[in-house]
C-alpha distance (Angstrom), angle and dihedral (degrees) to the residues before:
residue distance angle dihedral
X1 . . .
X2 3.81 . .
X3 3.80 122.0 .
X4 3.81 133.3 176.6
X5 3.77 132.4 -172.7
X6 3.80 118.4 -115.7
X7 3.80 143.0 156.9
X8 3.77 130.9 -128.2
X9 3.80 115.8 -164.4
X10 3.82 88.5 -20.0
X11 3.82 94.1 -51.6
X12 3.85 114.0 122.0
X13 3.80 114.6 -128.1
X14 3.78 139.0 166.3
X15 3.81 114.8 -122.9
X16 3.79 124.4 -154.9
X17 3.81 112.2 -138.4
X18 3.79 104.8 -144.6
X19 3.80 118.7 175.6
X20 3.81 88.8 -175.9
X21 3.80 93.4 62.7
X22 3.82 113.7 92.2
X23 3.80 94.1 -154.2
X24 3.77 136.4 25.7
X25 3.81 114.4 -107.9
X26 3.80 140.0 -158.3
X27 3.79 125.6 -170.5
X28 3.78 123.0 -127.9
X29 3.81 89.7 -116.8
X30 3.83 90.3 57.3
X31 3.81 91.1 47.6
X32 3.81 91.3 52.0
X33 3.83 92.8 43.0
X34 3.81 91.7 51.5
X35 3.85 93.2 42.7
X36 3.79 94.3 -120.9
X37 3.77 98.3 132.3
X38 3.85 91.8 111.5
X39 3.84 89.4 61.5
X40 3.81 93.9 55.3
X41 3.82 113.1 114.8
X42 3.80 107.5 -159.1
X43 3.79 92.9 -171.9
X44 3.80 87.8 84.1
X45 3.79 94.0 59.8
X46 3.78 117.8 131.1
X47 3.78 142.1 100.5
X48 3.81 124.7 -42.3
X49 3.80 117.6 -156.6
X50 3.76 124.0 -158.5
X51 3.76 128.3 115.6
X52 3.83 83.0 -18.7
X53 3.78 137.4 0.1
X54 3.80 122.8 -98.3
X55 3.80 136.5 173.2
X56 3.82 113.8 -104.4
X57 3.78 113.1 -145.8
X58 3.79 95.8 -164.6
X59 3.80 143.2 -66.8
X60 3.81 141.3 -89.7
X61 3.79 105.2 -143.9
X62 3.79 99.4 -161.3
X63 3.79 134.4 6.1
X64 3.82 126.0 157.2
X65 3.81 111.3 -119.9
X66 3.78 118.9 -157.0
X67 3.80 108.0 -136.7
X68 3.83 113.3 174.0
X69 3.80 90.3 -31.5
X70 3.80 94.5 -44.1
X71 3.82 117.1 117.0
X72 3.78 104.3 -149.2
X73 3.82 120.9 177.7
X74 3.77 112.5 -122.1
X75 3.83 133.1 176.6
X76 3.78 122.4 -145.7
X77 3.75 141.1 -167.9
X78 3.83 114.0 -137.4
X79 3.81 121.4 -129.9
X80 3.76 127.2 -177.8
X81 3.84 100.7 -138.2
X82 3.79 126.0 23.5
X83 3.79 137.4 146.8
X84 3.82 94.2 -121.4
X85 3.80 126.9 39.0
X86 3.84 95.3 -138.4
X87 3.80 128.5 29.4
X88 3.80 120.1 -177.6
X89 3.76 103.4 -154.8
X90 3.79 136.2 -167.4
X91 3.83 93.8 -88.1
X92 3.85 93.2 66.1
X93 3.78 94.6 36.1
X94 3.80 90.5 55.4
X95 3.81 92.7 41.3
X96 3.82 92.2 57.0
X97 3.85 93.7 34.5
X98 3.79 92.1 -119.9
X99 3.76 122.8 -179.4
X100 3.79 133.4 -159.0
X101 3.79 117.4 -138.3
X102 3.75 107.9 -169.6
X103 3.83 92.2 177.4
X104 3.79 91.1 64.3
X105 3.83 94.5 25.6
X106 3.78 94.4 -126.3
X107 3.79 140.3 123.8
X108 3.80 113.5 -130.7
X109 3.77 108.5 -145.1
X110 3.85 126.1 165.6
X111 3.81 91.1 -17.3
X112 3.78 93.7 -49.9
X113 3.78 131.7 106.7
X114 3.81 115.9 -132.2
X115 3.82 112.2 -167.8
X116 3.78 119.4 -128.9
X117 3.79 118.6 -127.2
X118 3.80 116.6 -92.7
X119 3.79 121.0 -110.7
X120 3.79 93.5 -105.7
X121 3.83 89.4 52.9
X122 3.78 89.8 51.3
X123 3.81 91.1 50.6
X124 3.78 91.1 49.2
X125 3.79 89.8 48.0
X126 3.81 92.0 51.6
X127 3.80 92.0 46.8
X128 3.80 91.3 51.6
X129 3.80 91.2 48.7
X130 3.85 91.1 49.8
X131 3.82 91.6 50.3
X132 3.78 91.3 51.1
X133 3.82 91.3 48.6
X134 3.83 91.7 51.1
X135 3.80 91.6 47.6
X136 3.80 90.4 50.1
X137 3.83 91.4 51.4
X138 3.80 92.3 48.2
X139 3.79 91.0 48.6
X140 3.78 92.3 51.4
X141 3.80 91.0 46.7
X142 3.82 94.4 51.7
X143 3.80 90.0 46.4
X144 3.78 90.6 52.7
X145 3.83 90.8 50.8
X146 3.82 91.5 51.8
X147 3.80 93.8 48.9
X148 3.81 94.5 43.5
X149 3.84 111.7 114.2
X150 3.83 116.3 -111.9
X151 3.76 114.2 -97.9
X152 3.74 123.9 -127.3
X153 3.78 119.2 -99.7
X154 3.74 92.1 -117.9
X155 3.77 120.7 73.2
X156 3.79 126.2 -118.1
X157 3.78 90.5 -106.7
X158 3.81 91.6 55.4
X159 3.82 90.9 48.8
X160 3.81 90.9 50.7
X161 3.80 89.2 47.6
X162 3.81 91.7 52.3
X163 3.80 93.4 46.4
X164 3.82 95.4 46.7
X165 3.84 110.5 87.1
X166 3.78 116.3 -127.4
X167 3.82 110.1 -109.7
X168 3.82 116.3 -121.1
X169 3.78 112.0 -106.6
X170 3.75 116.2 -113.0
X171 3.79 99.4 22.2
X172 3.83 127.9 -117.3
X173 3.82 95.5 -39.7
X174 3.80 93.4 58.4
X175 3.83 90.5 45.7
X176 3.81 89.8 54.0
X177 3.80 91.0 48.4
X178 3.81 92.0 50.4
X179 3.81 90.6 49.7
X180 3.82 90.5 51.6
X181 3.83 90.5 49.7
X182 3.80 89.8 50.9
X183 3.82 92.1 51.2
X184 3.82 90.0 47.5
X185 3.80 91.5 51.8
X186 3.81 89.8 51.4
X187 3.80 92.1 49.5
X188 3.80 95.4 43.2
X189 3.82 108.9 61.4
X190 3.81 93.3 -174.0
X191 3.81 109.6 37.9
X192 3.84 91.4 165.3
X193 3.80 92.3 65.5
X194 3.77 110.5 113.5
X195 3.81 123.1 -117.6
X196 3.85 90.7 -117.3
X197 3.77 91.4 58.0
X198 3.81 90.6 50.5
X199 3.81 91.3 49.8
X200 3.80 89.8 48.7
X201 3.77 90.9 52.6
X202 3.79 90.0 48.3
X203 3.81 91.3 53.0
X204 3.80 91.4 47.4
X205 3.81 105.8 38.6
X206 3.79 91.2 163.9
X207 3.79 89.4 67.3
X208 3.85 96.7 -116.8
X209 3.79 117.1 152.7
X210 3.78 129.4 -150.5
X211 3.77 90.6 -112.9
X212 3.83 89.2 55.8
X213 3.76 89.4 -129.8
X214 3.78 117.7 153.2
X215 3.85 109.1 -103.8
X216 3.77 121.4 -140.3
X217 3.82 117.6 -119.5
X218 3.78 110.9 -79.9
X219 3.79 91.9 -137.1
X220 3.81 88.5 60.2
X221 3.82 93.3 51.8
X222 3.78 98.0 45.7
X223 3.75 137.7 39.2
X224 3.79 118.5 -132.0
X225 3.72 131.1 -162.1
X226 3.80 122.6 -116.9
X227 3.79 89.9 -105.1
X228 3.82 92.0 53.3
X229 3.81 92.2 46.7
X230 3.81 90.7 52.4
X231 3.79 90.0 48.3
X232 3.81 91.4 51.2
X233 3.81 91.3 48.0
X234 3.78 90.6 50.1
X235 3.84 91.9 49.2
X236 3.82 92.0 48.6
X237 3.79 91.9 51.7
X238 3.77 94.5 43.3
X239 3.81 100.1 50.7
X240 3.85 97.4 24.9
X241 3.81 100.5 -114.0
X242 3.79 117.5 -179.5
X243 3.84 95.9 -129.5
X244 3.76 145.1 3.9
X245 3.79 90.3 -108.5
X246 3.79 89.9 65.6
X247 3.79 89.7 49.4
X248 3.78 90.9 50.2
X249 3.82 90.9 50.6
X250 3.80 92.5 51.0
X251 3.79 92.6 46.7
X252 3.82 90.9 48.2
X253 3.77 90.3 50.8
X254 3.81 91.5 48.1
X255 3.83 92.0 45.6
X256 3.77 89.2 -113.8
X257 3.77 96.1 -56.7
X258 3.79 106.1 143.6
X259 3.81 95.8 -155.2
X260 3.80 93.0 46.5
X261 3.82 91.0 49.7
X262 3.81 91.2 52.2
X263 3.84 89.2 49.3
X264 3.83 91.2 51.6
X265 3.80 90.8 52.0
X266 3.82 90.5 49.3
X267 3.79 90.7 50.5
X268 3.79 91.4 48.5
X269 3.80 91.5 51.9
X270 3.81 91.2 51.8
X271 3.80 92.5 51.1
X272 3.80 92.1 50.4
X273 3.80 91.5 49.8
């Protein structure tokens, strides 16, 4: 690579002489550093194609460049990001009829010989550029850490665990079974009553016992829900029972199935007749 020293608006820079570049280029950082923003013509913005494709911000049509004491007018296209701040391309080399003499290591420009930088100067220049790039990356990283919002004390896994609802054990079938059991408990006021006692009540719907003792009213011995009381009232009116106690007995015997209780009463009437 071939580099020469130059000055733009009194600011020292290092220019890369690139015969493969179609146009000469300045970076936006060099334009700002040299205070040339007022010369930028944004009407010439567009895409520049070469080895790759980059967005051109605009152009500076003429700026005198100090090269070894010679002020030579150059024109530049302005790019946002580039590896080198200044690139002297083929357009300006041809315009000023420049020549590259690799035997002497000079650039012939307007009858003058401008020496290229030595290899050790190029290595030092590249090392300086790399250090500046690393420092810029570290600075941006530390700034991002300072501006990052504080994280919550709980981890993401714990948040997901709190937000995820706990599935019901047993699936839909067990849920349906539990609902049926709940309905049965509501309909059956005395679930601890044995099956034999229920059968005995079904065989003796009038409430008579073997010992012929007078039984107390069932409604006085037990407490019924509003739903059960309405069911007993409906059964008494439907089949013509003499009292609510008889309706309670039939419903207890039929496990609080209204149709089954009516069938038991019908069967009892047939046996008596």
